[in-house]
Structure formats: C-alpha cells, structure tokens
KOLTORKE-788207 format. One record per residue (C-alpha): residue number from 1; x, y, z. Coordinates in Angstrom, 2 decimals. Example, Ala and Ser with C-alpha at 12.3 -4.5 7.8 and 13.67 -1.06 7.14 Angstrom:
<rs>
[r 1; [12.30; -4.50; 7.80]]
[r 2; [13.67; -1.06; 7.14]]
</rs>
This chain:
<rs>
[r 1; [18.58; -11.89; 91.49]]
[r 2; [21.79; -11.14; 93.59]]
[r 3; [22.04; -14.87; 94.76]]
[r 4; [25.41; -15.67; 93.13]]
[r 5; [26.92; -12.20; 94.18]]
[r 6; [25.73; -12.67; 97.71]]
[r 7; [27.14; -16.14; 97.99]]
[r 8; [30.55; -14.89; 96.73]]
[r 9; [30.65; -12.04; 99.29]]
[r 10; [29.68; -14.28; 102.07]]
[r 11; [32.64; -16.65; 101.23]]
[r 12; [34.83; -13.46; 101.20]]
[r 13; [33.76; -12.59; 104.80]]
[r 14; [34.37; -16.24; 106.07]]
[r 15; [37.94; -16.04; 104.69]]
[r 16; [38.55; -13.02; 106.90]]
[r 17; [37.51; -14.78; 110.19]]
[r 18; [40.00; -15.08; 112.82]]
[r 19; [42.28; -12.08; 111.72]]
[r 20; [42.93; -9.24; 114.15]]
[r 21; [42.70; -6.41; 111.63]]
[r 22; [42.41; -5.54; 107.84]]
[r 23; [45.78; -5.61; 106.42]]
[r 24; [47.16; -4.86; 102.95]]
[r 25; [47.61; -8.52; 102.28]]
[r 26; [44.13; -9.86; 103.37]]
[r 27; [42.46; -6.73; 101.75]]
[r 28; [44.26; -7.42; 98.47]]
[r 29; [43.07; -11.11; 98.35]]
[r 30; [39.55; -10.23; 99.53]]
[r 31; [39.11; -7.42; 96.93]]
[r 32; [40.25; -9.70; 94.17]]
[r 33; [37.35; -11.95; 95.02]]
[r 34; [34.95; -9.09; 95.22]]
[r 35; [36.17; -7.85; 91.82]]
[r 36; [35.44; -11.21; 90.29]]
[r 37; [32.06; -11.36; 91.90]]
[r 38; [31.04; -7.99; 90.58]]
[r 39; [32.23; -8.77; 87.12]]
[r 40; [30.30; -12.14; 87.10]]
[r 41; [27.29; -10.10; 88.12]]
[r 42; [27.73; -8.16; 84.86]]
[r 43; [28.66; -4.90; 86.49]]
[r 44; [30.36; -2.44; 84.05]]
[r 45; [34.11; -2.58; 84.15]]
[r 46; [34.66; 1.18; 84.92]]
[r 47; [32.18; 0.90; 87.74]]
[r 48; [33.98; -2.10; 89.23]]
[r 49; [37.35; -0.29; 89.08]]
[r 50; [36.07; 2.78; 90.84]]
[r 51; [34.15; 0.73; 93.40]]
[r 52; [37.18; -1.46; 94.27]]
[r 53; [39.42; 1.54; 94.54]]
[r 54; [37.12; 3.36; 97.01]]
[r 55; [36.59; 0.28; 99.14]]
[r 56; [40.42; -0.36; 99.28]]
[r 57; [41.07; 3.27; 100.45]]
[r 58; [38.31; 3.06; 103.12]]
[r 59; [39.28; -0.36; 104.39]]
[r 60; [43.07; -0.24; 104.33]]
[r 61; [44.67; -0.30; 107.72]]
[r 62; [41.49; 0.28; 109.62]]
[r 63; [41.62; -0.94; 113.16]]
[r 64; [38.78; -3.45; 113.81]]
[r 65; [36.12; -1.71; 115.86]]
[r 66; [35.24; -3.18; 119.29]]
[r 67; [33.14; -6.28; 118.86]]
[r 68; [33.57; -6.23; 115.07]]
[r 69; [35.56; -8.93; 113.24]]
[r 70; [37.52; -8.00; 110.09]]
[r 71; [34.74; -9.63; 108.01]]
[r 72; [32.16; -7.50; 109.57]]
[r 73; [34.37; -4.37; 109.21]]
[r 74; [34.78; -4.99; 105.49]]
[r 75; [31.05; -5.75; 104.97]]
[r 76; [30.41; -2.36; 106.60]]
[r 77; [32.81; -0.61; 104.13]]
[r 78; [31.34; -2.51; 101.11]]
[r 79; [27.77; -1.79; 102.27]]
[r 80; [28.48; 1.92; 102.58]]
[r 81; [30.16; 2.09; 99.17]]
[r 82; [27.47; -0.05; 97.46]]
[r 83; [24.82; 2.41; 98.82]]
[r 84; [26.90; 5.39; 97.49]]
[r 85; [27.28; 3.58; 94.12]]
[r 86; [23.49; 3.32; 93.81]]
[r 87; [22.67; 6.86; 94.78]]
[r 88; [22.84; 7.21; 98.62]]
[r 89; [19.11; 7.67; 99.18]]
[r 90; [15.80; 7.27; 97.52]]
[r 91; [14.86; 9.96; 94.90]]
[r 92; [11.22; 10.93; 95.02]]
[r 93; [9.11; 11.69; 91.96]]
[r 94; [8.88; 15.39; 91.26]]
[r 95; [5.45; 17.12; 90.98]]
[r 96; [6.69; 20.68; 91.67]]
[r 97; [5.22; 22.43; 88.68]]
[r 98; [2.01; 23.96; 87.31]]
[r 99; [-0.45; 21.11; 86.76]]
[r 100; [-0.49; 18.93; 84.86]]
[r 101; [2.87; 17.44; 85.87]]
[r 102; [4.03; 15.74; 82.65]]
[r 103; [5.84; 12.48; 82.98]]
[r 104; [7.56; 11.21; 79.68]]
[r 105; [8.42; 7.45; 79.52]]
[r 106; [11.41; 6.61; 77.34]]
[r 107; [13.13; 3.28; 76.58]]
[r 108; [13.66; 0.41; 74.14]]
[r 109; [10.81; -1.80; 72.80]]
[r 110; [10.13; -4.70; 75.35]]
[r 111; [11.64; -2.89; 78.34]]
[r 112; [8.26; -2.61; 79.95]]
[r 113; [7.36; 0.99; 79.33]]
[r 114; [3.53; 0.49; 79.03]]
[r 115; [3.26; -1.87; 82.11]]
[r 116; [5.59; 0.56; 83.95]]
[r 117; [3.14; 3.37; 83.09]]
[r 118; [0.27; 1.49; 84.76]]
[r 119; [2.60; 0.75; 87.86]]
[r 120; [3.58; 4.37; 87.96]]
[r 121; [-0.10; 5.42; 88.10]]
[r 122; [-0.46; 3.10; 91.17]]
[r 123; [2.48; 4.52; 93.01]]
[r 124; [1.26; 8.12; 92.32]]
[r 125; [-2.18; 7.42; 93.57]]
[r 126; [-0.99; 5.85; 96.65]]
[r 127; [1.19; 8.81; 97.36]]
[r 128; [-1.94; 11.18; 97.21]]
[r 129; [-5.23; 11.75; 95.50]]
[r 130; [-4.17; 12.83; 92.12]]
[r 131; [-6.16; 13.01; 88.91]]
[r 132; [-4.13; 11.11; 86.24]]
[r 133; [-4.42; 11.03; 82.43]]
[r 134; [-2.36; 8.53; 80.28]]
[r 135; [-1.74; 8.64; 76.57]]
[r 136; [0.15; 6.52; 74.07]]
[r 137; [2.25; 8.07; 71.29]]
[r 138; [3.44; 4.70; 70.05]]
[r 139; [1.87; 4.66; 66.63]]
[r 140; [4.27; 1.95; 65.20]]
[r 141; [3.79; -1.18; 67.46]]
[r 142; [0.56; -3.03; 66.75]]
[r 143; [-1.95; -2.84; 69.61]]
[r 144; [0.31; -0.59; 71.68]]
[r 145; [-2.52; 1.96; 72.21]]
[r 146; [-5.01; -0.77; 73.02]]
[r 147; [-2.52; -2.20; 75.57]]
[r 148; [-2.19; 1.08; 77.38]]
[r 149; [-5.92; 1.48; 77.34]]
[r 150; [-6.30; -1.85; 79.14]]
[r 151; [-3.55; -0.99; 81.63]]
[r 152; [-5.06; 2.34; 82.32]]
[r 153; [-8.38; 0.49; 83.09]]
[r 154; [-6.67; -1.89; 85.49]]
[r 155; [-4.88; 1.06; 87.14]]
[r 156; [-8.17; 2.99; 87.47]]
[r 157; [-7.02; 6.16; 85.66]]
[r 158; [-8.18; 8.03; 82.59]]
[r 159; [-7.10; 7.16; 79.04]]
[r 160; [-6.78; 9.75; 76.22]]
[r 161; [-7.60; 7.98; 72.89]]
[r 162; [-5.18; 8.15; 69.94]]
[r 163; [-4.74; 6.24; 66.71]]
[r 164; [-1.92; 4.86; 64.63]]
[r 165; [-2.86; 7.30; 61.79]]
[r 166; [-1.97; 10.28; 64.00]]
[r 167; [1.49; 11.88; 64.34]]
[r 168; [3.06; 11.44; 67.77]]
[r 169; [3.53; 15.10; 68.21]]
[r 170; [-0.07; 15.84; 67.36]]
[r 171; [-1.20; 13.23; 69.95]]
[r 172; [1.06; 14.70; 72.67]]
[r 173; [-0.25; 18.29; 72.04]]
[r 174; [-3.89; 17.21; 72.03]]
[r 175; [-3.51; 15.17; 75.31]]
[r 176; [-1.68; 18.07; 76.99]]
[r 177; [-4.39; 20.49; 75.99]]
[r 178; [-7.06; 18.09; 77.17]]
[r 179; [-5.24; 17.53; 80.57]]
[r 180; [-5.12; 21.33; 81.12]]
[r 181; [-8.75; 22.03; 80.20]]
[r 182; [-9.98; 19.14; 82.49]]
[r 183; [-7.71; 19.99; 85.44]]
[r 184; [-5.68; 16.74; 85.61]]
[r 185; [-2.79; 16.86; 88.06]]
[r 186; [-0.58; 14.38; 86.15]]
[r 187; [-0.22; 13.40; 82.35]]
[r 188; [1.83; 10.32; 81.66]]
[r 189; [3.09; 10.04; 78.09]]
[r 190; [4.11; 6.54; 76.84]]
[r 191; [6.40; 6.85; 73.85]]
[r 192; [7.43; 4.42; 71.06]]
[r 193; [10.42; 2.10; 71.44]]
[r 194; [12.64; 0.27; 68.93]]
[r 195; [14.58; -2.95; 69.20]]
[r 196; [17.83; -0.84; 69.25]]
[r 197; [18.73; 2.81; 69.49]]
[r 198; [18.35; 4.62; 66.20]]
[r 199; [18.35; 8.29; 65.01]]
[r 200; [14.64; 8.40; 63.99]]
[r 201; [13.58; 7.33; 67.57]]
[r 202; [15.83; 9.79; 69.25]]
[r 203; [14.66; 12.70; 67.09]]
[r 204; [11.06; 11.90; 67.72]]
[r 205; [11.34; 11.72; 71.48]]
[r 206; [13.54; 14.82; 71.60]]
[r 207; [10.72; 16.58; 69.68]]
[r 208; [8.15; 15.23; 72.19]]
[r 209; [10.30; 16.42; 75.01]]
[r 210; [10.39; 20.04; 73.56]]
[r 211; [6.75; 20.12; 73.06]]
[r 212; [5.74; 18.77; 76.48]]
[r 213; [8.53; 20.14; 78.80]]
[r 214; [8.08; 17.24; 81.17]]
[r 215; [8.93; 17.55; 84.87]]
[r 216; [10.02; 13.93; 84.84]]
[r 217; [11.64; 12.08; 81.93]]
[r 218; [11.91; 8.53; 83.15]]
[r 219; [14.08; 5.93; 81.32]]
[r 220; [12.64; 2.43; 81.53]]
[r 221; [15.40; -0.24; 81.24]]
[r 222; [15.23; -4.02; 81.55]]
[r 223; [17.57; -5.34; 84.30]]
[r 224; [17.98; -8.56; 82.39]]
[r 225; [19.84; -6.78; 79.62]]
[r 226; [22.98; -6.57; 81.78]]
[r 227; [25.69; -4.60; 80.13]]
[r 228; [23.32; -3.64; 77.28]]
[r 229; [21.04; -1.89; 79.69]]
[r 230; [23.91; 0.29; 80.86]]
[r 231; [24.89; 1.08; 77.25]]
[r 232; [21.32; 1.94; 76.29]]
[r 233; [20.90; 4.11; 79.30]]
[r 234; [24.05; 6.01; 78.35]]
[r 235; [22.81; 6.59; 74.78]]
[r 236; [19.40; 8.04; 75.92]]
[r 237; [21.06; 10.07; 78.65]]
[r 238; [23.38; 11.68; 75.88]]
[r 239; [20.40; 13.05; 73.93]]
[r 240; [17.66; 13.44; 76.55]]
[r 241; [17.72; 15.35; 79.92]]
[r 242; [16.59; 12.24; 81.93]]
[r 243; [15.47; 12.86; 85.47]]
[r 244; [15.50; 9.15; 86.61]]
[r 245; [15.39; 5.49; 85.83]]
[r 246; [12.79; 2.77; 86.30]]
[r 247; [14.54; -0.67; 86.33]]
[r 248; [12.11; -3.47; 85.47]]
[r 249; [12.27; -7.28; 85.88]]
[r 250; [14.39; -7.06; 89.01]]
[r 251; [12.74; -10.30; 90.13]]
[r 252; [14.12; -12.10; 87.11]]
[r 253; [17.19; -14.23; 86.61]]
[r 254; [19.46; -11.20; 85.86]]
[r 255; [22.73; -11.10; 87.69]]
[r 256; [22.25; -7.61; 89.22]]
[r 257; [24.84; -5.68; 87.19]]
[r 258; [22.48; -3.15; 85.81]]
[r 259; [21.16; -2.16; 89.19]]
[r 260; [24.75; -1.55; 90.36]]
[r 261; [26.00; 0.21; 87.17]]
[r 262; [23.26; 2.42; 85.74]]
[r 263; [23.26; 5.08; 88.39]]
[r 264; [27.04; 5.39; 88.19]]
[r 265; [27.10; 5.49; 84.30]]
[r 266; [24.21; 7.96; 83.76]]
[r 267; [24.57; 10.04; 86.90]]
[r 268; [20.65; 9.74; 87.14]]
[r 269; [18.96; 8.14; 90.14]]
[r 270; [17.04; 4.88; 89.90]]
[r 271; [13.54; 6.05; 91.19]]
[r 272; [11.47; 2.85; 90.92]]
[r 273; [12.09; -0.85; 90.29]]
[r 274; [9.55; -3.39; 88.84]]
[r 275; [9.37; -6.71; 90.54]]
[r 276; [6.63; -8.57; 88.69]]
[r 277; [4.05; -8.47; 85.86]]
[r 278; [1.16; -7.17; 88.09]]
[r 279; [0.55; -3.49; 88.60]]
[r 280; [1.27; -4.01; 92.30]]
[r 281; [4.74; -5.25; 91.37]]
[r 282; [6.73; -1.92; 91.78]]
[r 283; [8.77; -0.50; 94.73]]
[r 284; [10.43; 2.80; 95.42]]
[r 285; [14.20; 2.25; 95.02]]
[r 286; [16.12; 2.57; 98.30]]
[r 287; [19.91; 2.26; 97.65]]
[r 288; [20.70; 1.40; 101.24]]
[r 289; [18.06; -1.35; 101.40]]
[r 290; [19.22; -2.81; 97.92]]
[r 291; [22.81; -2.88; 99.21]]
[r 292; [21.59; -4.77; 102.23]]
[r 293; [19.84; -7.33; 99.88]]
[r 294; [23.03; -7.70; 97.76]]
[r 295; [24.91; -8.51; 100.94]]
[r 296; [22.36; -11.11; 102.13]]
[r 297; [21.28; -8.81; 105.00]]
[r 298; [17.68; -8.69; 103.88]]
[r 299; [15.32; -5.75; 103.39]]
[r 300; [12.80; -5.91; 106.30]]
[r 301; [11.62; -2.19; 105.85]]
[r 302; [10.55; -2.85; 102.32]]
[r 303; [8.74; -6.01; 103.48]]
[r 304; [6.91; -4.01; 106.23]]
[r 305; [5.86; -1.25; 103.82]]
[r 306; [4.57; -3.96; 101.27]]
[r 307; [2.55; -5.54; 104.12]]
[r 308; [1.09; -2.18; 105.06]]
[r 309; [-0.05; -1.72; 101.42]]
[r 310; [-1.24; -5.20; 100.72]]
[r 311; [-2.47; -6.96; 103.87]]
[r 312; [-6.04; -6.87; 104.86]]
[r 313; [-5.59; -5.41; 108.36]]
[r 314; [-9.10; -6.19; 109.66]]
[r 315; [-8.61; -9.78; 108.72]]
[r 316; [-5.06; -9.73; 110.20]]
[r 317; [-6.42; -8.38; 113.54]]
[r 318; [-9.00; -11.22; 113.70]]
[r 319; [-6.19; -13.78; 113.28]]
[r 320; [-4.02; -12.05; 115.98]]
[r 321; [-7.04; -12.23; 118.42]]
[r 322; [-7.47; -16.00; 117.65]]
[r 323; [-3.72; -16.50; 118.13]]
[r 324; [-3.84; -14.64; 121.44]]
[r 325; [-6.79; -16.77; 122.75]]
[r 326; [-5.51; -19.97; 121.21]]
[r 327; [-9.10; -20.69; 120.07]]
[r 328; [-11.04; -20.66; 116.83]]
[r 329; [-8.00; -20.97; 114.46]]
[r 330; [-9.37; -23.21; 111.69]]
[r 331; [-8.35; -24.28; 108.18]]
[r 332; [-10.02; -21.24; 106.71]]
[r 333; [-7.68; -19.01; 108.74]]
[r 334; [-4.78; -21.25; 107.57]]
[r 335; [-5.73; -20.65; 104.00]]
[r 336; [-6.23; -16.97; 104.58]]
[r 337; [-2.65; -16.58; 105.82]]
[r 338; [-1.33; -18.20; 102.64]]
[r 339; [-3.45; -15.75; 100.67]]
[r 340; [-1.93; -12.89; 102.48]]
[r 341; [1.51; -14.15; 101.70]]
[r 342; [0.50; -14.24; 98.00]]
[r 343; [-0.32; -10.62; 98.19]]
[r 344; [3.16; -9.88; 99.39]]
[r 345; [4.64; -11.66; 96.32]]
[r 346; [4.69; -15.27; 97.49]]
[r 347; [7.41; -17.13; 99.41]]
[r 348; [10.27; -16.17; 96.99]]
[r 349; [9.49; -12.47; 97.50]]
[r 350; [9.40; -12.79; 101.22]]
[r 351; [12.57; -14.74; 101.49]]
[r 352; [14.39; -12.30; 99.19]]
[r 353; [13.82; -9.57; 101.73]]
[r 354; [14.57; -11.58; 104.91]]
[r 355; [18.18; -11.45; 106.42]]
[r 356; [20.22; -14.58; 105.56]]
[r 357; [17.80; -15.52; 102.70]]
[r 358; [20.66; -16.48; 100.34]]
[r 359; [21.12; -19.77; 102.26]]
[r 360; [17.85; -20.94; 100.84]]
[r 361; [18.18; -22.39; 97.42]]
[r 362; [15.96; -21.74; 94.41]]
[r 363; [14.88; -25.41; 94.46]]
[r 364; [13.82; -25.25; 98.05]]
[r 365; [11.82; -22.02; 97.28]]
[r 366; [10.13; -23.76; 94.25]]
[r 367; [9.28; -26.75; 96.53]]
[r 368; [7.84; -24.49; 99.21]]
[r 369; [5.69; -22.63; 96.59]]
[r 370; [4.43; -25.95; 95.22]]
[r 371; [3.59; -27.26; 98.72]]
[r 372; [1.66; -24.00; 99.46]]
[r 373; [-0.41; -24.52; 96.25]]
[r 374; [-1.09; -28.09; 97.16]]
[r 375; [-2.28; -27.13; 100.64]]
[r 376; [-4.56; -24.45; 99.15]]
[r 377; [-5.86; -26.92; 96.68]]
[r 378; [-6.66; -29.51; 99.53]]
[r 379; [-8.45; -26.78; 101.62]]
[r 380; [-10.43; -25.57; 98.68]]
[r 381; [-11.73; -29.12; 98.14]]
[r 382; [-13.29; -29.20; 101.69]]
[r 383; [-16.69; -27.98; 102.55]]
[r 384; [-17.09; -24.87; 104.87]]
[r 385; [-18.00; -27.18; 107.73]]
[r 386; [-14.95; -29.37; 107.17]]
[r 387; [-12.69; -26.25; 107.21]]
[r 388; [-14.19; -25.10; 110.51]]
[r 389; [-14.33; -28.60; 112.05]]
[r 390; [-11.39; -30.73; 110.62]]
[r 391; [-12.08; -33.29; 113.36]]
[r 392; [-15.01; -34.67; 111.43]]
[r 393; [-12.73; -35.67; 108.50]]
[r 394; [-12.78; -39.50; 108.35]]
[r 395; [-11.60; -41.92; 105.68]]
[r 396; [-14.47; -41.37; 103.16]]
[r 397; [-14.25; -37.55; 103.34]]
[r 398; [-10.48; -37.63; 103.03]]
[r 399; [-10.64; -39.78; 99.81]]
[r 400; [-13.26; -37.35; 98.36]]
[r 401; [-11.00; -34.30; 99.28]]
[r 402; [-7.83; -36.06; 97.80]]
[r 403; [-9.68; -36.77; 94.58]]
[r 404; [-10.92; -33.23; 94.35]]
[r 405; [-7.48; -31.80; 94.94]]
[r 406; [-5.68; -34.18; 92.66]]
[r 407; [-3.45; -35.45; 95.52]]
[r 408; [-2.98; -38.63; 97.61]]
[r 409; [-4.83; -39.27; 100.89]]
[r 410; [-1.46; -39.16; 102.61]]
[r 411; [-1.15; -35.47; 101.54]]
[r 412; [-4.41; -34.79; 103.23]]
[r 413; [-3.31; -36.54; 106.36]]
[r 414; [-0.01; -34.63; 106.26]]
[r 415; [-1.81; -31.26; 106.10]]
[r 416; [-4.08; -32.23; 108.96]]
[r 417; [-1.05; -33.22; 111.11]]
[r 418; [0.69; -29.95; 110.21]]
[r 419; [-2.49; -28.02; 111.13]]
[r 420; [-2.88; -29.86; 114.40]]
[r 421; [0.72; -28.93; 115.34]]
[r 422; [-0.12; -25.35; 114.31]]
[r 423; [-3.14; -25.30; 116.64]]
[r 424; [-0.94; -26.60; 119.53]]
[r 425; [1.64; -23.84; 118.85]]
[r 426; [-1.21; -21.20; 118.93]]
[r 427; [-2.26; -22.48; 122.30]]
[r 428; [1.31; -22.39; 123.45]]
[r 429; [1.58; -18.79; 122.29]]
[r 430; [-1.70; -17.87; 124.08]]
[r 431; [-0.19; -19.26; 127.34]]
[r 432; [2.90; -17.22; 126.87]]
[r 433; [5.10; -20.06; 125.59]]
[r 434; [6.57; -18.10; 122.56]]
[r 435; [10.00; -19.72; 122.74]]
[r 436; [8.38; -23.15; 122.75]]
[r 437; [6.17; -22.21; 119.87]]
[r 438; [9.20; -20.97; 117.78]]
[r 439; [11.02; -24.29; 118.36]]
[r 440; [7.89; -26.24; 117.17]]
[r 441; [7.78; -24.14; 113.91]]
[r 442; [11.04; -25.73; 112.66]]
[r 443; [10.37; -27.91; 109.70]]
[r 444; [6.70; -26.80; 109.31]]
[r 445; [7.33; -25.07; 106.03]]
[r 446; [10.09; -25.63; 103.45]]
[r 447; [13.12; -23.38; 104.03]]
[r 448; [12.31; -22.52; 107.64]]
</rs>
C-alpha cells in the first residue's frame, strides 16, 4: 500500500549520503521531495504542511550522531514525526463500563461496517472470554440483516434478530434490553450507511447514540477513498462523539493518505485496521510499527503476533525437530509450511512486514504466489506414499502427477530438485552449518 511513498523516501535518503551534517540547503531539497511524496500518497494538504514544518524544525542543524549518516538521521526524525502524526501509541478498546459494553459502528455504505463487526468480535474474543451479541439496525439495505447474521455465525457470536419493518431505534432498545437480561458482556450495533453523508442518516445515528450511550463509537472508513475518507471522517466527527476509527482495506491499492491523515484531522485514534476479506484480516493499529512500514523498515513485531495467533504450534514443533535432526522432512512437510504461510496472509502479507520489502516488486510477488500455488497443486496430485518417499517418482508417475496438476513434467522435476536442495539444507543445519544453509536458500523462492 505504501510502496510508492517508501520508494520516494528511500531515494531521499540516498541523496543525502556522503554529507557530514544536515544543513538548511540539503534539508530544504530533501523536504521538497518528502512533501511531493506525501501529496502523491493522497495525504491531506494541511497535514502535509504541519508534518513538513515539524520535521524541518527537528532536523535543522542537528549534528549527525556518532555512527549515523545524515540520511539515517533524517529517517529517524521522519519516523518519529510519522509516529506522532498517527497517534504515538496503540489505543486499546474500552470496556470500562457496566455490562453490556455497547459498541456503535458508524460509516458510509460500502466501507465495510458489517465485515468489520465480525472482525471486531474476533479481536474481542481473543482479548478475553467475553459473551458478545450483535444486532443490525440497517433496515434500508437489502439483505443487510441477513449478512450480519451470516457474519455472526462465522465469528461464533450471538445474533439478535431484527427486520426491515422495524424502526432502528426500536431494534436498538430491544437488543440492549435482551443483552442486559441475558448477561452479555458486549453488544455491537451495526448501523445503516449511505452512499454519501446526509442529514437523515446523521439524525438517525445521533438518536441511536443517545439511546444506547455506547462506550465505543467506532467510525469505519475505507482507506481506498483517499481524501474523501478524511472528509467523511471529519463530517461524522462533527456530529458524533467518536472514540476511534477502524481503517479498512489497508491491503488494497490505496496510496496510504487516509492512514496518515485521519488521526490528525479528527483527533481520534485509529484503533484497528482491516487487511483482508476474511474475519482473521484485522490488526491492532500500532502507529510506530506503521511508520516503520511506510519507511520500508518492516513490521516484524506484528508478523510475530500474527504467527502466534495463526500458526499451529504443535505442527511447527514437529517440523523444528525434523529440521534439527535433518531426517524425515518430506513433501507433506513442504506443503504444510506453505499452508502455514497462507494463514499468515500469504507471501505478499509476509513481505509487507519484512524490512527492505519495498525492493520486491508487485510482479515478483504475484509470480511467487503463483509458483506456490503450482507447487501445492503438484504435491496434491501425489499419493501419500509418493509424498513420503519422492525417490519412487519415476517417469510414468511424474506424467500422471503433471496431468493431475495441469502442469508440465518439467515443473514436477523442478519441484523435486528444489525439494532435494531443501533436504540437503536441512541436513546442513542439523550439522550446525547454518551459514551454509542460508547461502543455499538464495534463489529457492521468488523474491528471496
């Protein structure tokens, strides 16, 4: 998402190499480039002006610290100011009220409120064992209520039924009464959206807010809207006491401006970000980590947290033991590793969080994803015996596997050669040859 911005900022750093200190002249030229990069990323003009002014003030005349180049010094200042721009630190969800804690979801139609409601349920359940009820007050959009019912079922939470014949206020009051009587910890209310901000929608959601007195009023905004996202956030913030923002579609082709602008414009923290269609595609928003990703420095902490949530640890330990011994690592394990990577969001999601990832182009990533699908298809075309003992694969078996996977025999041979290399590397690691193993990995997978 921040690829273009990261590339431009990398060029800015290169231009400062070889200079002994940050001076007014080189700072001026550099900040001009940073300003253009931010404007191209669709960051709001007032935000760009304030940001550039703060960076200039902090960077002007600073002696380069020991072992730091001017480029590194400037990146340090930019990183710090980006973090401040997006809110300094993560803002947790608030549950400090008499149960049920009511969460009101607000936003335009199509921003992803209903899907975000399901994702929010997942985040809350992971944080602690809470009894959650969801209800839809969207009586205008066809099938909106049914959609939330489906999402609630996928999230494993209770759904309070409503119908399009009812008034939104009546639905909200009935749901709150039900939540109190049945001792729910959290009630999440999904509201109606419109294609644009209008007086009727604002009046309705203000009434719902008055009736429900929610502890959290979360504004759901589509990151791909760019400047419109910021304007819409401001409009809602003017009429509703928002407590936070959920930024959706952060994995899309948006230029990142909304993520950098919405906190500054509304004064409300971004609490969560959506990074995919699945209910698992949600992350707590950490400004410092996001600033690192913008600057191409990666986000290893988020990657570790995602791995802790998604990876099958028992399966991972079995693989570790096989790696240590250098024995028993077969094509079934090879396939299992790719499936674990899928749980982490695939190659593109992993690369996005790794330092220096901006150097890998979208074309290379797409090729890598395609190659992984092809490998999985080939392994799926094998019998369990063939996966355990690939040495039995002769010409006739290879032809059958290639036909089943829809590939050429050469593709099967290429996979077997790669697997053979991987086995050799496992043995090297088992004997303590880690450096040798790392050298051997070069070129094994696209983008490595």
